[in-house]
N, C-alpha and C positions, 0 to 999 in steps of 0.2 A: 599715252593714247589719247587721241583727239576724237571727240564725239561731235556730231553735228546737231546736238540738241539745243533747243531754244526754250527759254522760260516763258510760260504762258500764265496768264490770269484768267480764270473761268468764273463767271458769275452766273448762278442759277437761281431762279425764283421758284421756291418750293411752296406751293399753296400760300403765297403772300409773304413768306419768309425768304429774305435774300441771303445766299450763302456764297462766300467767295473762297475759291481754292486756288493754289498755285501749283504747278506741275511743270516738270522739265521733260520735254520729248521732242520728237521730230516733226510733228504735224498738229494742226489745229484739231483735226478729227480725233487723234490719240488724246490730246489734251481734254477734249470734252468727254471721251470715254473714261479717262482717269477720274475726272471730277464727278461724273455720275456714280462710278463705283464708290468713291469716297463719301458721296452724299448718302448713298444706300446705306453704308455702314453707320454713318451719323444718325440717320433716322430709324435705323433698325429694321430695315426691309431688305429684300433681295433686289439685286440690280434689275432683274427682269420685270419687276413691277415699277421701279422708279423711271427707268428709261423711257417707256411709252408716254408718261406724263410729261417729262422734260422735252421730248422730242416731238410732241404733238404738232402736226403741220399747220394747224389753224391758229396756234399761238406762238409767240416768240418768248420763251421762258429761259433763254440762255444767251450768253455772250462770251466770246473768247477773244482775248487781246494779248498782243506780245508785250 
């Protein structure tokens, strides 16, 4: 079975701490979603509290690369 997934590297700046996650999925949006979910678990918070900080429109706190 062949999947069209791509390996992404996602870098997130969490209050000055840089976290790097690798994920395999089909889109950059999904890669960012996966990384935010994993970051939430790592920092011991719920995703619903982590995502707004990471996705703040006035700050660039994340980067997704292939």
